[in-house]
C-alpha positions in Angstrom: 66.6 -5.7 43.0 63.9 -3.3 44.3 60.7 -5.2 44.6 57.7 -3.3 43.3 55.2 -2.4 46.0 51.5 -2.1 45.8 50.6 -4.8 43.3 50.7 -8.0 45.2 48.4 -10.6 43.6 47.6 -8.2 40.7 48.2 -8.9 37.0 50.5 -6.2 35.6 51.3 -6.0 31.9 54.9 -5.2 30.8 55.2 -4.0 27.3 58.7 -4.1 25.8 61.3 -6.7 27.0 64.6 -4.9 26.8 66.8 -4.1 29.7 64.3 -2.0 31.6 61.3 -4.2 30.7 62.8 -7.4 31.9 64.0 -5.7 35.1 60.5 -4.4 35.7 59.0 -7.9 35.2 61.4 -9.4 37.7 60.8 -6.7 40.3 57.1 -7.0 39.9 57.3 -10.7 40.5 59.5 -10.1 43.5 56.9 -7.8 45.0 54.1 -10.4 44.6 52.6 -9.2 41.3 51.8 -11.4 38.3 53.8 -9.9 35.4 52.1 -10.5 32.0 54.8 -9.6 29.4 54.8 -8.8 25.7 57.2 -7.6 23.0 56.5 -7.3 19.3 59.8 -9.2 18.7 59.4 -13.0 18.9 63.1 -13.3 19.9 62.5 -11.0 22.9 59.4 -13.0 23.9 61.5 -16.2 23.7 64.1 -14.7 26.1 61.4 -13.8 28.5 59.9 -17.3 28.4 63.3 -18.8 29.1 63.2 -16.8 32.4 59.8 -18.2 33.3 57.8 -15.2 32.3 54.4 -15.5 30.7 54.0 -13.7 27.3 50.4 -12.8 26.4 49.5 -10.5 23.6 48.9 -7.1 25.3 47.2 -5.8 22.1 44.1 -7.9 22.9 41.2 -6.5 24.9 40.7 -9.8 26.8 44.3 -9.5 28.1 44.3 -5.8 28.8 41.0 -5.7 30.6 42.3 -8.0 33.3 45.3 -5.8 34.1 45.7 -3.5 37.1 48.5 -1.6 35.4 50.4 -1.5 32.1 54.1 -0.8 32.4 55.8 0.3 29.1 59.4 0.7 28.1 60.7 4.2 27.4 61.3 3.7 23.7 57.7 2.8 22.9 55.5 5.8 21.9 52.5 6.4 24.1 51.2 9.6 22.5 53.2 11.1 19.6 53.8 10.4 16.7 51.3 7.6 17.4 50.8 5.4 20.4 51.6 1.7 20.3 48.3 -0.2 19.8 48.5 -1.8 23.2 48.9 1.5 25.0 46.2 3.2 22.9 43.8 0.4 23.8 44.8 0.4 27.5 43.9 4.1 27.7 40.6 3.4 25.9 39.8 0.8 28.6 41.0 3.0 31.5 44.0 0.8 32.4 46.7 3.0 34.1 50.0 3.3 32.2 53.3 3.7 34.0 57.0 3.0 33.4 59.8 1.5 35.5 60.8 5.0 36.8 57.4 5.5 38.3 57.5 2.0 39.9 60.9 2.8 41.3 59.9 6.0 43.1 56.7 4.4 44.5 58.6 1.3 45.7 62.0 2.7 46.9 61.2 3.3 50.6 61.5 0.2 52.7 60.4 -0.6 56.3 64.0 -0.9 57.5 64.7 2.8 56.6 63.3 3.8 60.0 66.4 2.2 61.6 68.8 4.2 59.4 70.7 7.2 60.8 70.5 8.8 57.4 67.7 8.0 55.0 68.7 7.1 51.4 68.4 9.9 48.8 67.9 10.1 45.1 69.5 12.6 42.7 67.8 12.7 39.2 69.4 14.4 36.2 67.7 15.4 33.0 68.3 17.8 30.1 69.2 17.7 26.4 73.0 17.5 26.5 75.5 16.6 29.2 73.1 14.6 31.4 75.1 11.3 31.1 78.4 13.1 31.9 76.8 15.0 34.8 75.2 11.8 36.2 78.5 9.9 36.0 80.4 12.8 37.5 78.0 13.1 40.5 78.4 9.3 41.1 82.2 9.6 40.8 82.3 12.5 43.3 80.2 10.6 45.8 82.3 7.4 45.4 85.6 9.3 45.7 84.2 10.9 48.9 83.4 7.5 50.3 79.7 7.8 50.1 77.7 4.6 49.2 76.3 5.4 45.7 74.7 3.6 42.8 74.0 4.9 39.2 71.1 3.8 37.0 68.4 4.9 34.6 69.3 6.0 31.1 72.9 5.1 32.0 74.2 1.9 33.6 71.6 -0.4 35.2 67.8 -0.4 35.0 66.4 1.4 38.1 64.6 -1.6 39.4 67.7 -3.7 39.1 69.5 -1.7 41.7 70.2 -3.0 45.2 68.0 -1.4 47.9 70.1 1.5 49.2 71.3 1.2 52.8 72.1 3.7 55.5 73.1 7.0 53.8 72.9 5.4 50.4 72.5 7.7 47.3 71.0 6.7 44.0 72.0 8.9 41.0 69.7 8.6 38.0 70.0 9.8 34.5 66.4 10.4 33.2 65.5 11.0 29.5 62.4 12.9 28.5 60.9 9.5 27.4 61.2 8.4 31.1 60.0 11.6 32.8 57.1 12.1 30.5 55.1 9.0 31.6 56.3 8.2 35.1 53.3 8.4 37.6 55.7 9.1 40.5 58.8 11.4 40.4 60.1 12.3 43.9 63.9 12.9 43.8 65.6 14.6 46.7 67.8 16.6 44.3 66.7 17.2 40.7 69.1 18.6 38.0 68.2 20.3 34.7 71.3 20.8 32.5 70.0 22.6 29.4 67.5 22.3 26.6 67.9 22.2 22.8 65.6 20.7 20.1 65.6 16.9 20.1 63.0 14.1 20.0 60.4 16.6 18.8 58.4 14.1 16.9 58.1 12.0 20.1 56.8 15.0 22.1 54.7 16.9 19.6 57.1 19.8 19.4 59.4 21.8 21.6 56.7 22.7 24.1 55.9 19.0 24.7 59.6 18.2 25.0 60.2 20.9 27.7 57.0 19.9 29.5 58.3 16.3 29.7 61.6 17.5 31.3 59.8 19.9 33.7 57.6 17.1 35.2 60.7 16.0 37.2 60.4 19.2 39.1 56.7 19.8 39.2 55.4 16.3 40.1 57.4 15.5 43.2 58.8 18.8 44.4 62.6 18.1 45.1 64.2 19.5 48.2 66.8 21.1 45.9 66.6 22.0 42.2 69.8 22.5 40.2 68.8 24.5 37.1 70.9 25.4 34.1 69.8 28.9 33.2 71.8 29.4 29.9 68.6 28.9 27.9 65.2 30.6 28.3 63.5 27.4 29.4 65.9 27.0 32.3 65.4 30.5 33.4 61.6 30.0 33.2 61.8 26.8 35.2 64.0 28.4 37.9 61.6 31.3 38.1 58.6 28.9 38.4 60.2 27.0 41.3 61.8 29.8 43.4 59.9 32.2 45.7 62.4 34.9 44.7 66.1 35.4 43.8 67.2 34.7 47.4 65.4 31.3 47.5 68.3 28.8 47.9 66.2 25.8 47.3 66.9 26.6 43.6 70.6 26.5 42.7 71.2 28.2 39.3 74.1 27.1 37.2 75.7 28.5 34.1 78.7 28.2 31.8 79.7 31.7 30.7 77.3 33.9 32.8 78.0 35.4 36.2 75.3 34.5 38.7 76.0 36.6 41.8 72.6 38.0 42.7 70.9 34.8 43.9 70.6 32.8 47.1 72.7 30.0 45.7 74.5 29.7 42.3 77.4 27.9 40.7 78.9 29.1 37.4 82.0 28.6 35.2 83.6 31.4 33.2 86.9 31.2 31.3 87.8 27.9 32.9 87.1 28.8 36.5 84.2 27.6 38.6 82.7 29.8 41.4 80.1 29.0 44.0 78.1 31.9 45.4 75.7 31.9 48.4 73.8 34.8 49.7 75.8 37.5 47.9 79.3 36.2 48.5 81.7 33.7 46.9 82.2 30.6 49.1 84.2 28.3 46.9 86.2 28.2 43.6 87.9 25.6 41.4 90.2 25.7 38.3 88.7 23.6 35.5 91.1 24.4 32.8 93.5 21.4 33.0 90.9 18.7 33.8 91.4 16.0 31.1 88.0 14.4 31.5 86.1 17.7 31.3 87.3 19.7 28.3 85.4 22.7 27.0 82.7 25.1 28.1 80.0 22.4 27.8 81.8 20.1 30.2 82.4 23.0 32.5 78.6 23.4 32.7 78.4 19.7 33.6 81.0 20.3 36.3 78.9 23.2 37.7 75.8 21.0 37.8 77.6 18.1 39.5 79.3 20.5 42.0 75.9 22.0 42.9 74.3 18.6 43.3 77.2 17.4 45.5 77.1 20.5 47.6 73.3 20.0 48.0 74.1 16.6 49.4 76.5 18.0 52.0 79.9 17.4 50.4 82.7 19.9 51.1 84.4 21.8 48.2 87.7 20.1 48.8 86.1 16.7 48.3 84.5 17.7 45.1 87.5 19.5 43.6 89.7 16.4 44.1 87.1 14.1 42.5 86.9 16.5 39.5 90.6 16.1 38.9 90.4 12.3 38.8 87.3 12.0 36.5 88.3 10.6 33.2 85.0 11.2 31.3 82.6 8.8 29.6 83.2 6.7 26.5 82.0 8.5 23.4 81.5 11.9 25.2 84.5 14.1 24.6 86.6 11.1 25.3 90.3 11.6 24.8 91.8 8.6 23.0 95.4 9.2 22.1 98.0 11.8 21.2 100.1 11.0 18.1 102.8 13.3 16.8 101.3 16.2 18.7 97.7 15.5 17.4 95.0 14.6 19.9 92.2 12.2 18.9 88.8 12.8 20.7 85.7 10.6 20.4 82.4 12.4 20.8 80.2 9.9 19.0 77.4 10.8 21.4 77.1 14.2 19.7 74.2 13.0 17.5 72.6 16.4 17.0 73.8 19.9 15.9 73.6 21.4 19.4 75.8 18.6 20.9 78.3 18.9 18.0 78.4 22.7 18.6 79.5 22.2 22.2 82.2 19.8 21.1 83.5 22.1 18.4 83.7 24.9 20.9 86.1 22.9 23.1 89.2 22.9 20.9 90.9 25.7 18.8 92.0 23.7 15.7 89.9 20.8 14.6 89.9 18.1 11.9 86.2 17.3 12.2 84.7 14.0 11.3 80.9 14.4 10.8 78.0 12.7 9.2 75.7 9.7 9.5 71.9 9.8 9.3 71.1 13.5 9.5 68.4 14.9 11.8 66.0 17.7 10.8 67.9 20.8 9.7 71.2 18.9 9.2 74.2 21.1 10.3 72.8 24.4 9.1 72.7 25.6 12.7 76.4 25.0 13.1 77.4 27.8 10.8 78.5 30.1 13.6 80.5 27.4 15.3 82.8 26.3 12.4 85.6 28.8 12.9 87.7 26.3 14.7 87.3 23.7 11.9 90.5 23.3 9.8 88.8 20.7 7.6 85.7 18.5 7.7 85.8 14.8 6.8 82.3 13.7 5.9 80.9 10.2 6.3 77.6 8.2 5.9 74.3 9.0 4.3 74.3 12.7 5.0 77.9 13.4 3.7 76.8 15.2 0.5 74.1 17.2 2.2 76.5 18.2 5.0 79.0 19.3 2.3 76.4 21.8 0.9 75.9 23.3 4.4 79.6 23.9 5.2 80.0 27.0 3.2 83.7 27.8 2.7 85.0 25.2 5.2 87.4 22.8 3.4 86.0 19.3 3.3 86.4 15.8 1.9 83.7 13.3 1.1 85.1 10.2 2.7 82.0 7.9 2.9 83.4 5.6 5.5 84.9 6.2 9.0 88.0 4.2 8.0 88.8 6.6 5.2 88.0 9.7 7.3 90.3 8.6 10.1 93.2 7.7 7.7 92.9 11.0 5.8 92.5 13.2 8.9 95.4 11.6 10.6 97.6 12.0 7.5 96.7 15.7 7.2 96.6 16.8 10.8 99.4 19.0 12.2 100.8 19.2 15.7 98.4 21.1 18.0 95.3 20.1 16.2 92.5 17.7 17.3 90.9 15.0 15.2 87.4 15.1 16.6 84.5 12.6 15.9 81.4 14.7 16.6 79.0 13.4 13.9 76.0 15.8 14.4 73.9 12.9 13.1 72.5 9.5 14.1 74.5 6.4 13.5 71.8 4.1 12.1 72.9 4.3 8.4 76.2 2.5 9.2 76.1 1.4 12.8 73.4 0.0 15.2 74.1 2.8 17.7 76.5 5.6 18.6 78.4 3.3 20.9 79.4 1.0 18.0 80.4 4.0 15.9 82.6 5.3 18.7 84.1 2.0 19.4 85.0 1.7 15.7 86.6 5.1 15.8 88.6 4.2 18.9 89.8 1.0 17.3 90.9 2.9 14.1 92.8 5.5 16.2 94.5 2.8 18.2 95.6 1.0 15.1 97.3 4.1 13.6 101.1 3.4 13.4 103.4 5.5 15.6 105.0 8.2 13.4 
């Protein structure tokens, strides 16, 4: 646990008692603060009381007015589409609002750091797609190289639940826009921006607000190194805003598909090969084509981002290349499950929007595509240019009929359930094809989250009889 600094003896409200909220309350208490907790769920409040925490209704002025700070969980809206009543009233009363990420950055440094040969460092990863894989890959590379590393944030543990890092320790964080938008302190040593595509627009008041939330990671604390994906206009803008000129190697530009040879430092992947360039010459290269845990151009962008971050931390190319080969990917993110009669089964349940599904569809040449669920705005209309590899679509969930109307001439079957989709796709697939779950939709019509959907898919694939 990382005790929260700066609030000893103060009453600090904690709104939302999920994983991050409970960890924040414990860390506040460990730092000498008095956590006052609240969740709109009576069940969550009961769990907090069982831990000895004190629930008080943070929607009441009498409670809010006595707080030095209100800490809110990432999933609770604080501005758009409408703020939670407790947050709105706290802002009316002038009570500062923060989250666990802000508390982490202001509390990380400890007095014993002065005795370390190498001070701990923080790598923070944000973006629309690929940030979980990139975060896990950086952590894997560091671990394989023998560096003490921990992973947290939007993946793994809550940030305040981490162990205080020791000599040379590295913390790798995945940060969502929900987390970066509100944190009052953001001071990573290395910050990574993978890419940007429309998502969470209602929460951020549009695309501009969404990008601004991501960009705060780079503007607020000024990282020593910024790794920026420049395949979209927003990334190119961000790199240009941070760099003093094309030769400024504090900004490492990355790409999947574009050559980046005219900059102080760049890493790019083209046609399955990764290249690192510094000051006008190539200094390292790697073959990504046969890596089982990183299939497709979108994962090659993730590899470029992780490579750049690891190099910024001082790792040698040979250390990174060996770790890339041993990385097996994350569950529900282009996760290879099984090969059966020459047909591969891949679980990308995390592809909950059209852009993520497009990246998955680009990774394989002949696809039996399982899609559907609770559609997001626009459905799959944006996927029209990416359907050339789809042999047939198998549509499930609430959006199945709507998706069918958007498929054009692509053969499809309305399956309804994932059970039927897997059975039919497996029966019809031919050797050399891939049965891919990349839903392009949320899971909430049939499953509590994308993980449960992916786990069900994996279980159905495992249960298929050998041919």
